[in-house]
N, C-alpha and C positions, 0 to 999 in steps of 0.2 A: 268407446272412448272412456278412459279412466282418468279421474282427477285425483291428485295426491295433495295432501296437506300435512305439514310437519306438526308433530305433537310437541307440546311444551313439557316434556318429561326428560329430565336430566339423569334419571336413575341409571347407574351403570356406566355413565360417560366419564372419560378422563379428559380434563380440560386444563390447559396452561394459560395463565394470565401473564402477559409480558408487559411489564410496567416501567415507565420512565421515572427515574429519580428526579429529573429536572421538573420543577413545579410539583414536588411531592405532596405539598399540602392538598392540592386538587387531586392528584393521581391516587393518593391514599384513599380518598373518598370514592373515587371511581372503582378502585380495586375492592373496597368493602362492599360497594353496591353490587358489583359483579358476583362476588362470592356469595352474598346474601341471596341474590336472585337464583343462582345455581342450586344452593342448598334448599331453598324454598320450593324448587321444582324437582327435588328428589336426588340431587347429586350428593354423594358422600363427601364431606369436607376433606377427607384424606385423599380423594381423587382429584382435588383441585390444587395445582402447583402454581406458585407465584414466582416469577423470575424478574428481578429488577436489573435494568440496564441504565446507562448514564442518561440517555435522552431519547426522544422520539426517533431520531435518526438511526439509532441502533436497534430499534424494535424489530424491523423486518429481518435483519440478520439473525437475531436470536430466534425469531419465529421460524425461520428456515431450518435452523439447527434442530429445533424441537420437532418440527414436522418430519424432518429426515430421521429422527430417532424412532419413529413408529409407535411411540408411547401414548400419543394423544389423539382423541377423536376430534378435538377442536382447539384452536388457539385464538385468544382474544388479545389484541393489542390495545393498551391503555396508556394514554398520555394527554398532555395539555400543552398546546402551542399557542402562545400569545403574541399578537402583533406588536412589533416594535417599530423603530424609526427606519429600519432598513428592509431590504428585500429578503433577508434571511428567513422570515416567517413563511413566505411563499415556497421557498426551496424546501424547508423542512416539512411543511404540511403536504406539499404535492408529492415529494419523493417518499415520504413514509407511507402515504396512502398507496402509491404505485407499487412500492416494495411489498406491502402486505398482499395486494392483489396478485402480484407475481408469485409469491410464495403459495398462495391458494391454488393458482392455476397450474403451477409446476409440480406441486406435491400431491394434489388431490385431497389434501386435508382441509377441512373447513377452517377458514381464517376470517375473523371479523375485525372491523376497524372501530375501536372506541377511543381514538385519538381526537380529542375535541380541539377545535381551532376557534379562537375567540379574540376579541379586541381588548377586553378588560378583565380584571380579576373578578369583578361583579358578575360578568357573563359566565366566567368559569365556575364560580360558586353556584350559580343558578343551574348549571348543567351537571353539577356533581352532587346533587341531592336536595336542591331546594325547588324553586318555582318550575324549572324545566325538567324535573325528574332527575334521574341518575343515568347518564349516558353509558356508564360502565355496565349497569344492569341491562340496559337496552342491548348493548353489544353482546353480552353473555347470552341473553335470551334469543337473539338472532342466531347465534351459533347453535344453540340447542335445537331450535326449529329447523335449521338448515341440515344439521346432521340427520335428524329424524326423517325429513322429507326425502333426502337422498337415499337413505336406507329403505324407506318404503317404496320409492320409485324404482329402485334397482334390485329389490328382493326377487328371488326366483319363485 
């Protein structure tokens, strides 16, 4: 029996960060955290592309186009969805997550979900670089580890 573990080495990887402009105060911090985590783990900054879309709803469609391009080893969806007074929060949160999952399964490209879902702006700020760390960085590092473990497990 062989056990595989992904390495936290982003050297040589091409990564796309798909970011929502809606709540860009938060998403900008998630994007900066993701980019910082990738470069700290060896990625060339020039190999990290950021694509801005209107909102979290559009992230999966952009992720699919990027996956289909064949240019990227991983795609990281980054957004911030805050609960409001209507059911809209649940629709956006659930369908953006399902859409990213579908892109990963259909394309075979590693796709991670860094779309945070929160009740308040304070919670969003906590997850975008303060008390709760940076969920953009976490999603980027999950992508790196997953790419590397898949490569290790499927190597000839």
